[in-house]
C-alpha positions in Angstrom: 181.4 27.9 3.3 183.3 30.9 3.8 186.4 30.9 6.0 186.5 33.6 7.5 183.2 33.5 9.0 183.1 34.4 12.8 181.7 31.9 15.2 178.6 34.2 16.6 177.2 34.5 12.2 176.9 30.5 13.0 172.7 29.5 13.7 172.9 26.2 14.9 169.5 24.2 16.3 170.4 21.7 18.6 167.1 19.7 19.2 168.4 15.9 18.1 172.1 15.5 17.5 173.1 11.7 15.7 175.9 9.8 16.7 177.3 7.8 14.1 180.4 6.3 13.7 183.2 7.8 11.8 184.5 4.8 10.3 181.2 3.8 8.8 180.2 6.0 5.5 177.6 4.2 4.7 176.0 4.5 7.9 176.8 8.8 7.5 175.2 8.4 4.1 171.8 6.7 6.2 171.9 9.3 9.2 171.8 12.0 6.5 167.8 11.3 6.0 167.4 10.2 9.9 165.6 14.2 10.0 168.5 14.9 13.3 169.5 18.8 13.1 173.0 17.3 13.6 174.6 14.3 13.0 178.1 13.9 15.5 180.8 11.9 13.1 182.5 9.8 15.9 185.7 10.0 16.2 186.4 9.2 20.1 184.9 5.8 21.3 183.2 4.7 18.1 186.2 4.2 16.7 189.3 1.6 17.9 192.6 3.3 17.5 193.7 1.0 14.9 190.9 2.7 12.5 191.6 6.3 13.8 192.9 7.3 10.4 190.9 5.5 8.1 187.7 7.4 10.1 189.5 10.9 10.1 189.7 10.2 6.0 186.3 9.2 5.8 184.9 12.2 8.1 187.0 14.7 5.2 186.0 13.7 2.6 182.3 13.6 4.2 182.9 17.3 5.3 184.1 18.1 1.8 180.5 17.5 0.5 177.8 19.9 0.2 175.3 19.5 2.9 172.1 21.2 4.5 172.6 19.4 7.8 174.9 20.2 10.9 178.1 18.5 11.4 179.9 17.8 14.2 183.0 15.4 15.2 183.8 14.7 18.3 187.5 14.6 18.5 189.3 12.3 21.0 190.3 13.8 24.6 192.7 16.7 24.3 195.3 15.3 26.6 195.5 11.7 24.5 197.5 12.9 21.6 195.4 12.1 19.3 193.3 15.6 18.8 195.2 17.4 17.4 195.8 14.5 14.6 192.0 14.9 14.3 191.5 18.4 14.4 194.6 18.8 12.0 192.2 15.8 9.0 189.0 17.7 9.4 189.3 21.5 10.4 190.0 22.7 6.1 186.8 20.6 5.5 185.0 23.2 8.0 182.5 21.1 10.5 180.4 22.8 12.1 180.9 22.3 15.3 183.4 20.0 17.6 181.6 17.6 20.4 184.8 17.4 23.2 185.1 14.8 25.5 186.8 14.8 28.7 186.1 17.8 29.4 187.0 20.0 32.5 185.8 23.5 32.7 187.1 26.8 31.2 190.4 25.3 30.6 189.3 22.6 27.9 187.1 25.3 26.2 190.2 27.6 26.1 192.9 25.4 24.9 190.1 23.9 22.7 189.0 27.3 21.2 192.7 28.5 21.3 193.9 25.1 18.4 190.9 26.1 16.6 192.1 29.5 16.2 195.7 28.5 15.5 194.4 26.2 12.8 193.2 29.5 11.2 189.7 27.9 12.0 186.8 30.7 12.6 183.3 29.1 11.9 183.4 25.8 14.0 181.2 25.9 17.3 181.8 23.9 20.9 180.2 21.4 22.8 181.7 20.0 25.6 181.1 16.6 26.8 181.4 17.9 30.4 181.0 15.2 32.8 183.3 12.0 31.8 185.6 12.8 34.7 185.8 13.1 38.5 187.7 16.8 38.1 184.8 17.8 35.5 181.8 17.6 38.1 183.9 20.6 40.0 183.6 22.7 37.0 180.7 22.9 35.4 179.7 26.6 36.4 182.7 27.6 34.8 181.4 27.6 31.2 180.5 30.8 30.5 182.4 34.0 29.2 185.2 32.0 27.8 184.3 31.8 24.0 181.7 32.7 21.8 182.3 29.6 20.2 180.3 27.5 22.9 177.3 26.5 21.5 176.2 23.7 24.4 176.7 22.1 27.2 176.1 18.1 27.2 176.8 15.2 29.9 177.5 11.5 29.6 176.9 8.8 32.4 179.3 5.8 31.1 182.8 7.6 31.5 181.8 8.9 35.2 180.8 6.0 36.8 183.7 3.7 34.8 186.4 6.4 36.1 185.4 6.5 39.4 185.2 2.0 39.6 181.1 2.3 40.1 179.7 -0.6 38.7 176.5 1.3 37.2 175.3 4.8 37.0 171.2 3.3 36.8 168.8 1.9 39.3 167.3 -1.3 38.4 164.1 0.5 36.3 166.8 2.3 34.9 167.0 5.7 36.0 169.9 7.7 37.5 171.8 6.4 40.9 172.5 9.9 42.9 175.6 10.8 41.7 174.5 10.7 38.0 171.3 12.9 39.0 173.9 15.3 40.4 175.9 15.1 37.2 172.8 15.6 34.8 171.4 18.9 37.2 175.2 20.8 37.5 175.0 20.1 33.3 171.5 21.6 33.2 172.2 24.7 35.7 175.6 25.1 33.9 174.4 25.5 30.7 172.0 28.0 31.9 174.3 30.0 33.8 176.8 30.2 30.2 173.8 31.5 28.4 174.4 27.9 25.7 171.5 25.5 25.1 171.6 22.0 27.7 171.6 18.8 25.4 170.3 15.7 27.4 172.5 12.5 27.0 171.5 9.3 24.9 169.1 7.5 25.5 170.9 3.6 25.1 168.2 1.3 24.7 167.2 2.4 20.8 164.4 -0.2 20.7 162.8 1.2 23.4 160.5 4.2 21.7 158.2 5.1 24.7 160.8 4.6 27.0 162.9 7.1 24.9 159.9 9.4 24.8 159.3 9.4 28.7 163.1 10.3 29.1 163.3 13.1 26.3 159.5 14.4 27.7 161.9 14.8 31.1 164.7 16.6 30.0 162.1 19.3 27.9 160.3 19.3 31.5 163.4 19.7 33.5 164.8 22.7 31.3 167.0 20.4 28.6 165.8 22.0 24.7 167.6 19.4 22.8 169.0 15.6 23.2 171.6 13.4 21.4 170.6 10.3 19.9 172.3 6.8 19.1 170.1 5.8 16.5 168.2 7.1 13.5 165.0 5.5 14.8 165.6 7.6 17.9 165.2 11.4 15.9 161.5 11.6 15.4 161.0 10.9 18.9 163.6 13.2 19.9 162.4 15.8 17.8 158.5 15.5 18.8 159.4 15.5 22.5 161.8 19.1 21.9 159.2 21.0 19.6 156.1 23.0 20.8 152.8 21.6 20.8 150.1 23.9 18.3 148.8 24.2 21.9 151.8 25.1 23.9 152.7 27.9 20.9 149.2 28.8 21.0 149.6 29.4 24.9 153.0 31.4 24.4 151.4 33.8 21.9 149.3 34.6 24.1 151.2 35.4 26.8 152.9 37.2 24.8 150.5 39.6 23.6 148.9 40.3 27.0 151.9 41.6 28.1 152.3 43.1 24.9 148.8 45.3 25.4 149.7 46.0 28.8 153.8 46.8 29.0 153.4 48.8 32.2 151.9 45.6 33.9 153.4 42.9 36.5 151.3 40.4 36.8 147.7 39.7 34.7 145.3 37.2 34.4 144.8 35.2 31.3 142.1 32.1 31.2 141.9 32.9 34.5 145.2 32.3 36.2 147.7 35.1 36.9 151.3 35.3 35.0 153.8 37.6 35.7 157.5 37.9 34.5 158.9 34.1 34.7 155.9 33.0 32.7 156.4 36.0 30.3 160.0 34.3 29.8 159.1 30.7 29.1 156.7 32.0 26.5 159.5 33.4 24.9 161.5 30.3 24.9 158.9 28.2 23.8 158.7 30.5 20.5 162.1 30.6 19.9 162.0 26.9 19.7 159.4 26.7 16.7 
């Protein structure tokens, strides 16, 4: 991969992103066959401090091999004293992206982008996890216009409750309590404000594939365009949920064709229903996801 490629030249499909512990090369090998659009090789929560160096070496070695899918690395938080060591170890092998934990808006994005530039890296994109501290919640509208490296925005429902002393982020039925519904919604709107994909957080029960299917479909319904996974078994379910069906694609093509046939119309009738500009925008989004 050429070292001089510009961030805007990289096309990364973010339908499914599978976390893999960085100190488990065996699991990384297995994850290659999962069908995920991207792997997130983890240097943060999945790796204890005593194994950070081991994980850095394993990830750097893996990144140095030929690859056919996008590889992101979740580094440690920028203010924790380990991020620079993470970047020094992995950037020479040019990962497609960096997942930034504990991100707090424009300042964090600018900080990481500056560190990447200072290291001579021009290719790595940045995917912030944008709701892991109380302060982060107040910065979710700040990500736009800061760096061309931004390739999405995602959130998490585990670190934030721990940070504020909440006992859980979920109701007894598994749904989110009100504060975390808010964090999810603000991430969704923050991503669209910045003009990047909104990525749904993980579904922790990897054995419950029916529950995952419903969860992913709600994410698509609400405006998310992809989702993170914690187990290879989740990937096919997520991919199916975030890939338009043939019927959806056919309808989207029909909407686009109707407006192309009558470009001066503000509203048209299709299959007995009125369609207008929002329908056209939604149709184009469906076709872009094919």
